[in-house]
TORDRENTI-871934 format. One record per residue: residue number from 1; y, x, z of N, C-alpha, C in turn; residue in one letter. Coordinates in steps of 0.2 Angstrom, whole numbers, padded with zeros to 4 digits. Layout:
REM TORDRENTI-871934
+-----+-------+-------+-------+-------+-------+-------+-------+-------+-------+---+
:   k :    nv :    nu :    nw :   cav :   cau :   caw :    cv :    cu :    cw : r :
+-----+-------+-------+-------+-------+-------+-------+-------+-------+-------+---+
: NUM :     Y :     X :     Z :     Y :     X :     Z :     Y :     X :     Z : a :
...
+-----+-------+-------+-------+-------+-------+-------+-------+-------+-------+---+
REM end
This chain:
REM TORDRENTI-871934
+-----+-------+-------+-------+-------+-------+-------+-------+-------+-------+---+
:   k :    nv :    nu :    nw :   cav :   cau :   caw :    cv :    cu :    cw : r :
+-----+-------+-------+-------+-------+-------+-------+-------+-------+-------+---+
:   1 : -0067 :  0136 : -0030 : -0067 :  0130 : -0027 : -0060 :  0128 : -0025 : m :
:   2 : -0059 :  0122 : -0028 : -0052 :  0119 : -0028 : -0049 :  0117 : -0022 : i :
:   3 : -0053 :  0115 : -0016 : -0051 :  0115 : -0010 : -0052 :  0121 : -0005 : d :
:   4 : -0053 :  0126 : -0006 : -0054 :  0133 : -0003 : -0049 :  0133 :  0002 : e :
:   5 : -0042 :  0132 :  0001 : -0037 :  0133 :  0005 : -0038 :  0128 :  0011 : v :
:   6 : -0038 :  0122 :  0008 : -0040 :  0117 :  0013 : -0045 :  0117 :  0019 : i :
:   7 : -0052 :  0121 :  0016 : -0057 :  0122 :  0020 : -0054 :  0129 :  0024 : a :
:   8 : -0050 :  0133 :  0022 : -0049 :  0137 :  0026 : -0043 :  0135 :  0032 : f :
:   9 : -0040 :  0132 :  0030 : -0034 :  0128 :  0036 : -0036 :  0125 :  0040 : l :
:  10 : -0043 :  0120 :  0038 : -0047 :  0117 :  0043 : -0050 :  0120 :  0047 : r :
:  11 : -0055 :  0125 :  0046 : -0058 :  0130 :  0050 : -0053 :  0133 :  0054 : a :
:  12 : -0048 :  0136 :  0052 : -0042 :  0139 :  0058 : -0041 :  0134 :  0062 : r :
:  13 : -0039 :  0129 :  0060 : -0035 :  0122 :  0064 : -0041 :  0121 :  0069 : l :
:  14 : -0047 :  0121 :  0068 : -0054 :  0119 :  0072 : -0054 :  0125 :  0076 : d :
:  15 : -0054 :  0131 :  0075 : -0054 :  0136 :  0080 : -0047 :  0136 :  0085 : e :
:  16 : -0042 :  0134 :  0082 : -0036 :  0133 :  0087 : -0035 :  0128 :  0094 : v :
:  17 : -0039 :  0123 :  0090 : -0040 :  0116 :  0093 : -0045 :  0117 :  0098 : e :
:  18 : -0051 :  0121 :  0097 : -0056 :  0123 :  0101 : -0054 :  0126 :  0107 : a :
:  19 : -0050 :  0132 :  0106 : -0047 :  0137 :  0111 : -0041 :  0132 :  0115 : a :
:  20 : -0037 :  0129 :  0113 : -0033 :  0123 :  0116 : -0035 :  0120 :  0122 : a :
:  21 : -0042 :  0117 :  0118 : -0046 :  0111 :  0123 : -0049 :  0115 :  0128 : s :
:  22 : -0052 :  0122 :  0127 : -0055 :  0124 :  0131 : -0051 :  0127 :  0138 : a :
:  23 : -0043 :  0128 :  0135 : -0039 :  0130 :  0141 : -0035 :  0125 :  0144 : a :
:  24 : -0037 :  0120 :  0142 : -0034 :  0112 :  0145 : -0035 :  0111 :  0152 : r :
:  25 : -0030 :  0112 :  0156 : -0030 :  0109 :  0163 : -0027 :  0101 :  0164 : t :
:  26 : -0026 :  0101 :  0170 : -0024 :  0095 :  0172 : -0016 :  0092 :  0170 : s :
:  27 : -0013 :  0096 :  0168 : -0005 :  0094 :  0165 : -0003 :  0100 :  0162 : g :
:  28 :  0003 :  0099 :  0162 :  0009 :  0103 :  0158 :  0010 :  0109 :  0162 : q :
:  29 :  0009 :  0115 :  0158 :  0010 :  0122 :  0164 :  0018 :  0122 :  0163 : w :
:  30 :  0019 :  0126 :  0168 :  0026 :  0127 :  0170 :  0028 :  0134 :  0174 : w :
:  31 :  0033 :  0137 :  0173 :  0035 :  0142 :  0175 :  0038 :  0143 :  0183 : v :
:  32 :  0036 :  0148 :  0186 :  0039 :  0148 :  0195 :  0040 :  0156 :  0196 : d :
:  33 :  0045 :  0156 :  0199 :  0046 :  0165 :  0201 :  0056 :  0166 :  0201 : g :
:  34 :  0055 :  0171 :  0202 :  0052 :  0177 :  0204 :  0050 :  0176 :  0211 : p :
:  35 :  0043 :  0180 :  0211 :  0040 :  0180 :  0219 :  0044 :  0186 :  0223 : a :
:  36 :  0046 :  0182 :  0229 :  0049 :  0188 :  0233 :  0047 :  0195 :  0234 : e :
:  37 :  0041 :  0195 :  0235 :  0039 :  0200 :  0237 :  0038 :  0205 :  0230 : q :
:  38 :  0034 :  0201 :  0224 :  0031 :  0205 :  0219 :  0036 :  0205 :  0213 : s :
:  39 :  0040 :  0201 :  0214 :  0046 :  0200 :  0208 :  0041 :  0199 :  0202 : g :
:  40 :  0034 :  0195 :  0204 :  0031 :  0192 :  0197 :  0034 :  0185 :  0196 : l :
:  41 :  0032 :  0183 :  0189 :  0034 :  0177 :  0186 :  0025 :  0172 :  0187 : w :
:  42 :  0026 :  0167 :  0189 :  0019 :  0162 :  0190 :  0019 :  0158 :  0182 : w :
:  43 :  0014 :  0157 :  0181 :  0014 :  0152 :  0176 :  0008 :  0146 :  0178 : v :
:  44 :  0010 :  0141 :  0180 :  0005 :  0136 :  0182 :  0004 :  0131 :  0176 : y :
:  45 : -0003 :  0128 :  0175 : -0006 :  0126 :  0179 : -0013 :  0132 :  0178 : d :
:  46 : -0009 :  0138 :  0177 : -0016 :  0143 :  0176 : -0014 :  0146 :  0182 : t :
:  47 : -0009 :  0149 :  0186 : -0010 :  0154 :  0191 : -0009 :  0161 :  0187 : g :
:  48 : -0006 :  0162 :  0182 : -0007 :  0169 :  0179 :  0000 :  0171 :  0180 : a :
:  49 :  0001 :  0178 :  0183 :  0007 :  0181 :  0185 :  0010 :  0186 :  0180 : k :
:  50 :  0016 :  0187 :  0179 :  0018 :  0190 :  0173 :  0025 :  0193 :  0175 : f :
:  51 :  0027 :  0199 :  0174 :  0033 :  0203 :  0177 :  0038 :  0201 :  0173 : e :
:  52 :  0037 :  0199 :  0166 :  0043 :  0197 :  0162 :  0043 :  0188 :  0163 : s :
:  53 :  0050 :  0187 :  0165 :  0050 :  0179 :  0164 :  0050 :  0177 :  0158 : e :
:  54 :  0054 :  0181 :  0152 :  0052 :  0178 :  0144 :  0044 :  0177 :  0142 : d :
:  55 :  0041 :  0182 :  0145 :  0033 :  0180 :  0143 :  0030 :  0175 :  0146 : v :
:  56 :  0033 :  0174 :  0153 :  0029 :  0169 :  0157 :  0031 :  0164 :  0153 : a :
:  57 :  0039 :  0162 :  0151 :  0041 :  0155 :  0149 :  0038 :  0153 :  0143 : r :
:  58 :  0037 :  0159 :  0139 :  0033 :  0159 :  0131 :  0028 :  0157 :  0133 : h :
:  59 :  0024 :  0159 :  0138 :  0016 :  0157 :  0139 :  0016 :  0150 :  0140 : i :
:  60 :  0021 :  0148 :  0146 :  0020 :  0141 :  0148 :  0022 :  0135 :  0142 : a :
:  61 :  0026 :  0138 :  0139 :  0029 :  0135 :  0132 :  0024 :  0133 :  0127 : r :
:  62 :  0018 :  0135 :  0127 :  0012 :  0136 :  0122 :  0007 :  0134 :  0126 : h :
:  63 :  0008 :  0129 :  0130 :  0002 :  0125 :  0134 : -0002 :  0123 :  0129 : d :
:  64 : -0009 :  0120 :  0131 : -0012 :  0117 :  0127 : -0012 :  0112 :  0124 : p :
:  65 : -0007 :  0107 :  0128 : -0006 :  0100 :  0126 :  0000 :  0101 :  0119 : t :
:  66 :  0004 :  0105 :  0121 :  0008 :  0107 :  0115 :  0004 :  0110 :  0108 : y :
:  67 :  0000 :  0114 :  0109 : -0005 :  0119 :  0104 : -0007 :  0113 :  0101 : v :
:  68 : -0011 :  0107 :  0105 : -0016 :  0102 :  0102 : -0010 :  0098 :  0096 : l :
:  69 : -0003 :  0098 :  0100 : -0001 :  0093 :  0096 :  0002 :  0096 :  0089 : d :
:  70 :  0003 :  0102 :  0088 :  0004 :  0105 :  0084 : -0001 :  0106 :  0079 : n :
:  71 : -0009 :  0106 :  0081 : -0015 :  0106 :  0078 : -0014 :  0098 :  0073 : v :
:  72 : -0015 :  0094 :  0078 : -0013 :  0087 :  0075 : -0008 :  0086 :  0070 : a :
:  73 : -0003 :  0089 :  0071 :  0004 :  0090 :  0065 :  0002 :  0094 :  0058 : t :
:  74 : -0001 :  0099 :  0060 : -0004 :  0103 :  0055 : -0009 :  0099 :  0051 : m :
:  75 : -0011 :  0095 :  0054 : -0017 :  0091 :  0050 : -0015 :  0087 :  0046 : r :
:  76 : -0010 :  0083 :  0048 : -0007 :  0078 :  0044 : -0003 :  0080 :  0038 : l :
:  77 : -0003 :  0085 :  0039 :  0001 :  0090 :  0033 : -0004 :  0093 :  0029 : i :
:  78 : -0008 :  0095 :  0031 : -0015 :  0096 :  0026 : -0017 :  0091 :  0023 : v :
:  79 : -0018 :  0085 :  0025 : -0021 :  0079 :  0022 : -0016 :  0076 :  0018 : d :
:  80 : -0010 :  0077 :  0018 : -0004 :  0075 :  0013 : -0005 :  0078 :  0006 : e :
:  81 : -0008 :  0084 :  0007 : -0005 :  0089 :  0002 : -0013 :  0091 : -0002 : h :
:  82 : -0017 :  0086 : -0005 : -0023 :  0087 : -0007 : -0022 :  0087 : -0014 : s :
:  83 : -0026 :  0091 : -0018 : -0028 :  0092 : -0025 : -0027 :  0087 : -0029 : p :
:  84 : -0024 :  0086 : -0036 : -0024 :  0081 : -0040 : -0026 :  0084 : -0047 : t :
:  85 : -0028 :  0081 : -0052 : -0027 :  0082 : -0058 : -0023 :  0078 : -0062 : s :
:  86 : -0019 :  0073 : -0060 : -0014 :  0067 : -0062 : -0008 :  0070 : -0060 : r :
:  87 : -0005 :  0077 : -0062 :  0002 :  0079 : -0059 :  0007 :  0077 : -0063 : v :
:  88 :  0012 :  0072 : -0061 :  0018 :  0070 : -0066 :  0021 :  0076 : -0071 : v :
:  89 :  0022 :  0076 : -0077 :  0023 :  0080 : -0080 :  0019 :  0085 : -0084 : g :
:  90 :  0012 :  0086 : -0081 :  0007 :  0091 : -0086 :  0007 :  0088 : -0090 : a :
:  91 :  0004 :  0094 : -0095 :  0004 :  0092 : -0102 : -0004 :  0091 : -0104 : s :
:  92 : -0007 :  0095 : -0099 : -0014 :  0092 : -0100 : -0018 :  0089 : -0095 : e :
:  93 : -0023 :  0084 : -0096 : -0025 :  0081 : -0091 : -0029 :  0083 : -0086 : p :
:  94 : -0031 :  0090 : -0086 : -0035 :  0093 : -0081 : -0030 :  0097 : -0078 : e :
:  95 : -0025 :  0097 : -0079 : -0019 :  0104 : -0075 : -0021 :  0100 : -0068 : a :
:  96 : -0020 :  0106 : -0062 : -0021 :  0105 : -0057 : -0016 :  0105 : -0052 : l :
:  97 : -0015 :  0100 : -0048 : -0007 :  0103 : -0043 : -0009 :  0098 : -0037 : g :
:  98 : -0003 :  0098 : -0035 : -0003 :  0095 : -0026 :  0000 :  0088 : -0029 : c :
:  99 : -0004 :  0082 : -0026 : -0002 :  0075 : -0026 :  0004 :  0074 : -0022 : r :
: 100 :  0006 :  0078 : -0018 :  0013 :  0077 : -0014 :  0019 :  0080 : -0016 : t :
: 101 :  0017 :  0087 : -0017 :  0023 :  0091 : -0021 :  0025 :  0089 : -0028 : c :
: 102 :  0019 :  0086 : -0031 :  0018 :  0085 : -0039 :  0021 :  0091 : -0043 : r :
: 103 :  0018 :  0095 : -0043 :  0018 :  0103 : -0046 :  0011 :  0105 : -0049 : t :
: 104 :  0012 :  0108 : -0053 :  0004 :  0111 : -0056 :  0004 :  0117 : -0051 : r :
: 105 :  0006 :  0119 : -0048 :  0005 :  0125 : -0044 : -0002 :  0123 : -0037 : e :
: 106 : -0006 :  0126 : -0038 : -0011 :  0126 : -0033 : -0016 :  0132 : -0031 : w :
: 107 : -0015 :  0132 : -0025 : -0013 :  0129 : -0019 : -0006 :  0129 : -0020 : p :
: 108 : -0003 :  0123 : -0017 :  0004 :  0121 : -0017 :  0008 :  0126 : -0011 : c :
: 109 :  0014 :  0126 : -0013 :  0017 :  0131 : -0008 :  0017 :  0130 :  0000 : r :
: 110 :  0017 :  0123 :  0001 :  0016 :  0120 :  0008 :  0010 :  0121 :  0011 : t :
: 111 :  0005 :  0122 :  0008 : -0001 :  0125 :  0010 : -0002 :  0130 :  0011 : l :
: 112 :  0000 :  0135 :  0006 :  0001 :  0143 :  0007 :  0006 :  0144 :  0012 : r :
: 113 :  0010 :  0140 :  0015 :  0014 :  0143 :  0021 :  0010 :  0141 :  0028 : i :
: 114 :  0008 :  0137 :  0028 :  0003 :  0135 :  0032 : -0002 :  0140 :  0034 : l :
: 115 : -0006 :  0143 :  0029 : -0010 :  0147 :  0030 : -0008 :  0155 :  0031 : a :
: 116 : -0002 :  0156 :  0031 :  0003 :  0162 :  0032 :  0002 :  0166 :  0040 : r :
: 117 :  0001 :  0161 :  0043 : -0001 :  0164 :  0050 : -0009 :  0168 :  0050 : p :
: 118 : -0014 :  0167 :  0047 : -0020 :  0169 :  0046 : -0019 :  0174 :  0041 : w :
: 119 : -0015 :  0176 :  0039 : -0016 :  0182 :  0033 : -0021 :  0188 :  0035 : c :
: 120 : -0021 :  0189 :  0040 : -0025 :  0195 :  0043 : -0031 :  0192 :  0044 : d :
: 121 : -0033 :  0188 :  0043 : -0040 :  0184 :  0044 : -0045 :  0186 :  0038 : h :
: 122 : -0052 :  0188 :  0039 : -0055 :  0191 :  0033 : -0056 :  0184 :  0028 : p :
: 123 : -0056 :  0179 :  0030 : -0056 :  0175 :  0023 : -0049 :  0171 :  0019 : e :
: 124 : -0045 :  0175 :  0022 : -0038 :  0173 :  0020 : -0037 :  0176 :  0011 : f :
: 125 : -0038 :  0172 :  0007 : -0037 :  0173 :  0000 : -0029 :  0176 : -0002 : d :
: 126 : -0029 :  0182 : -0002 : -0022 :  0187 : -0004 : -0018 :  0182 : -0009 : h :
: 127 : -0021 :  0178 : -0015 : -0019 :  0176 : -0019 : -0014 :  0171 : -0017 : t :
: 128 : -0015 :  0168 : -0009 : -0011 :  0161 : -0006 : -0005 :  0165 : -0004 : w :
: 129 : -0003 :  0172 : -0002 :  0001 :  0175 : -0001 :  0009 :  0172 : -0004 : r :
: 130 :  0014 :  0172 :  0000 :  0020 :  0171 : -0004 :  0025 :  0176 : -0006 : l :
+-----+-------+-------+-------+-------+-------+-------+-------+-------+-------+---+
REM end
């Protein structure tokens, strides 16, 4: 299937979007702490507690709004890299490639890079590996 990598990416982005939307609260998450008695760091607007400031800051940095913005950006990139049979420099009219990268490689390197975070997913095609 020509657009298998695109379908795979869209499905993974749908999953990330659903999880981020479900976790979305009233505003941006932030870190506070350490608490005087426990020494724990709090991530608000979740109320979660962590022993490590680094962990707390990492979690707060990846709040649902940030994740949803990343999903929207990745969707735009996926949409830009659709397959075409009219690749500049292709000797055969049926040569498949990326309309943006203008190469005969399919899936293009950009889509393979976007798929990389899900390389352990059961639907990941290992021919996409870089």
